[in-house]
C-alpha positions as protocol buffer text, in pm:
chain_id: "A"
residue {
  index: 1
  type: MET
  ca { x: 3032 y: -5998 z: 2327 }
}
residue {
  index: 2
  type: LYS
  ca { x: 2719 y: -5763 z: 2555 }
}
residue {
  index: 3
  type: SER
  ca { x: 2712 y: -5677 z: 2867 }
}
residue {
  index: 4
  type: ALA
  ca { x: 2477 y: -5842 z: 3099 }
}
residue {
  index: 5
  type: TYR
  ca { x: 2337 y: -5416 z: 3123 }
}
residue {
  index: 6
  type: GLU
  ca { x: 2290 y: -5517 z: 2740 }
}
residue {
  index: 7
  type: LEU
  ca { x: 2169 y: -5864 z: 2775 }
}
residue {
  index: 8
  type: ALA
  ca { x: 1866 y: -5732 z: 3073 }
}
residue {
  index: 9
  type: MET
  ca { x: 1812 y: -5498 z: 2873 }
}
residue {
  index: 10
  type: GLU
  ca { x: 1650 y: -5670 z: 2586 }
}
residue {
  index: 11
  type: ARG
  ca { x: 1540 y: -5934 z: 2756 }
}
residue {
  index: 12
  type: LEU
  ca { x: 1311 y: -5660 z: 2943 }
}
residue {
  index: 13
  type: GLU
  ca { x: 1204 y: -5496 z: 2598 }
}
residue {
  index: 14
  type: LYS
  ca { x: 1097 y: -5873 z: 2502 }
}
residue {
  index: 15
  type: GLN
  ca { x: 852 y: -5889 z: 2774 }
}
residue {
  index: 16
  type: SER
  ca { x: 725 y: -5544 z: 2761 }
}
residue {
  index: 17
  type: PRO
  ca { x: 796 y: -5393 z: 2411 }
}
residue {
  index: 18
  type: THR
  ca { x: 860 y: -4968 z: 2458 }
}
residue {
  index: 19
  type: ALA
  ca { x: 571 y: -4838 z: 2274 }
}
residue {
  index: 20
  type: THR
  ca { x: 596 y: -4551 z: 2091 }
}
residue {
  index: 21
  type: LEU
  ca { x: 367 y: -4200 z: 2100 }
}
residue {
  index: 22
  type: THR
  ca { x: 237 y: -4018 z: 1823 }
}
residue {
  index: 23
  type: GLU
  ca { x: 297 y: -3651 z: 1830 }
}
residue {
  index: 24
  type: ASP
  ca { x: -45 y: -3615 z: 1882 }
}
residue {
  index: 25
  type: GLN
  ca { x: -28 y: -3856 z: 2164 }
}
residue {
  index: 26
  type: LYS
  ca { x: 325 y: -3668 z: 2280 }
}
residue {
  index: 27
  type: ALA
  ca { x: 142 y: -3294 z: 2206 }
}
residue {
  index: 28
  type: GLU
  ca { x: -226 y: -3410 z: 2479 }
}
residue {
  index: 29
  type: ILE
  ca { x: 39 y: -3573 z: 2742 }
}
residue {
  index: 30
  type: ALA
  ca { x: 261 y: -3193 z: 2741 }
}
residue {
  index: 31
  type: GLY
  ca { x: -97 y: -3072 z: 2783 }
}
residue {
  index: 32
  type: ILE
  ca { x: -188 y: -3263 z: 3106 }
}
residue {
  index: 33
  type: GLU
  ca { x: 100 y: -3208 z: 3198 }
}
residue {
  index: 34
  type: SER
  ca { x: 132 y: -2796 z: 3148 }
}
residue {
  index: 35
  type: ALA
  ca { x: -263 y: -2835 z: 3314 }
}
residue {
  index: 36
  type: SER
  ca { x: -167 y: -3025 z: 3587 }
}
residue {
  index: 37
  type: LYS
  ca { x: 121 y: -2801 z: 3719 }
}
residue {
  index: 38
  type: ALA
  ca { x: -93 y: -2529 z: 3686 }
}
residue {
  index: 39
  type: LYS
  ca { x: -383 y: -2586 z: 3927 }
}
residue {
  index: 40
  type: ILE
  ca { x: -133 y: -2755 z: 4147 }
}
residue {
  index: 41
  type: ALA
  ca { x: 26 y: -2415 z: 4146 }
}
residue {
  index: 42
  type: GLU
  ca { x: -329 y: -2219 z: 4201 }
}
residue {
  index: 43
  type: LYS
  ca { x: -374 y: -2467 z: 4473 }
}
residue {
  index: 44
  type: GLU
  ca { x: -70 y: -2364 z: 4628 }
}
residue {
  index: 45
  type: VAL
  ca { x: -51 y: -1987 z: 4597 }
}
residue {
  index: 46
  type: PHE
  ca { x: -448 y: -1989 z: 4742 }
}
residue {
  index: 47
  type: LEU
  ca { x: -341 y: -2232 z: 5054 }
}
residue {
  index: 48
  type: GLN
  ca { x: 9 y: -2124 z: 5103 }
}
residue {
  index: 49
  type: ASP
  ca { x: -179 y: -1777 z: 5175 }
}
residue {
  index: 50
  type: GLN
  ca { x: -428 y: -1954 z: 5376 }
}
residue {
  index: 51
  type: ILE
  ca { x: -88 y: -2098 z: 5598 }
}
residue {
  index: 52
  type: ALA
  ca { x: 42 y: -1754 z: 5636 }
}
residue {
  index: 53
  type: LYS
  ca { x: -246 y: -1559 z: 5749 }
}
residue {
  index: 54
  type: ALA
  ca { x: -273 y: -1915 z: 6066 }
}
residue {
  index: 55
  type: GLN
  ca { x: 76 y: -1835 z: 6096 }
}
residue {
  index: 56
  type: ALA
  ca { x: 29 y: -1474 z: 6194 }
}
residue {
  index: 57
  type: ALA
  ca { x: -265 y: -1605 z: 6405 }
}
residue {
  index: 58
  type: GLU
  ca { x: -44 y: -1844 z: 6577 }
}
residue {
  index: 59
  type: LYS
  ca { x: -329 y: -2089 z: 6491 }
}
residue {
  index: 60
  type: TRP
  ca { x: -72 y: -2391 z: 6463 }
}
residue {
  index: 61
  type: GLU
  ca { x: -347 y: -2622 z: 6402 }
}
residue {
  index: 62
  type: GLU
  ca { x: -472 y: -2477 z: 6130 }
}
residue {
  index: 63
  type: VAL
  ca { x: -142 y: -2436 z: 5997 }
}
residue {
  index: 64
  type: ALA
  ca { x: -41 y: -2854 z: 5960 }
}
residue {
  index: 65
  type: GLU
  ca { x: -495 y: -2902 z: 5867 }
}
residue {
  index: 66
  type: ILE
  ca { x: -398 y: -2686 z: 5549 }
}
residue {
  index: 67
  type: GLU
  ca { x: -59 y: -2843 z: 5511 }
}
residue {
  index: 68
  type: GLN
  ca { x: -238 y: -3181 z: 5484 }
}
residue {
  index: 69
  type: GLN
  ca { x: -469 y: -3046 z: 5318 }
}
residue {
  index: 70
  type: LEU
  ca { x: -190 y: -2889 z: 4980 }
}
residue {
  index: 71
  type: ALA
  ca { x: -45 y: -3224 z: 4990 }
}
residue {
  index: 72
  type: ARG
  ca { x: -406 y: -3414 z: 4957 }
}
residue {
  index: 73
  type: GLU
  ca { x: -482 y: -3206 z: 4723 }
}
residue {
  index: 74
  type: ILE
  ca { x: -110 y: -3224 z: 4488 }
}
residue {
  index: 75
  type: ARG
  ca { x: -119 y: -3581 z: 4534 }
}
residue {
  index: 76
  type: ARG
  ca { x: -476 y: -3623 z: 4380 }
}
residue {
  index: 77
  type: ILE
  ca { x: -421 y: -3378 z: 4114 }
}
residue {
  index: 78
  type: ASN
  ca { x: -89 y: -3575 z: 4036 }
}
residue {
  index: 79
  type: GLU
  ca { x: -325 y: -3942 z: 4008 }
}
residue {
  index: 80
  type: ASP
  ca { x: -561 y: -3761 z: 3757 }
}
residue {
  index: 81
  type: GLY
  ca { x: -300 y: -3616 z: 3534 }
}
residue {
  index: 82
  type: GLU
  ca { x: -141 y: -3973 z: 3577 }
}
residue {
  index: 83
  type: THR
  ca { x: -460 y: -4107 z: 3476 }
}
residue {
  index: 84
  type: LYS
  ca { x: -548 y: -3894 z: 3195 }
}
residue {
  index: 85
  type: LYS
  ca { x: -166 y: -3992 z: 3060 }
}
residue {
  index: 86
  type: GLU
  ca { x: -221 y: -4350 z: 3090 }
}
residue {
  index: 87
  type: LYS
  ca { x: -563 y: -4373 z: 2893 }
}
residue {
  index: 88
  type: VAL
  ca { x: -347 y: -4151 z: 2624 }
}
residue {
  index: 89
  type: ARG
  ca { x: -54 y: -4336 z: 2619 }
}
residue {
  index: 90
  type: ALA
  ca { x: -328 y: -4652 z: 2609 }
}
residue {
  index: 91
  type: GLY
  ca { x: -443 y: -4454 z: 2271 }
}
residue {
  index: 92
  type: GLY
  ca { x: -826 y: -4447 z: 2434 }
}
């Protein structure tokens, strides 16, 4: 007898089958993730330096503005990466 979990998983699989990726697609997705992480690290290093300078000068409004900019940049990079990964998964 199957558990409720197993039955639910079977129904879910019927509604939206799990896509299998080729090795090329997996490699391309890994490359996209790696590039995204590198871009984020680059932005963090650059903007953290600016934050430190603003803190040393006690420019608190500038610190908050730069922190918001960093959050926006990270969100944008992640969204771009997800869009690219979806295109790869779709075969495009």
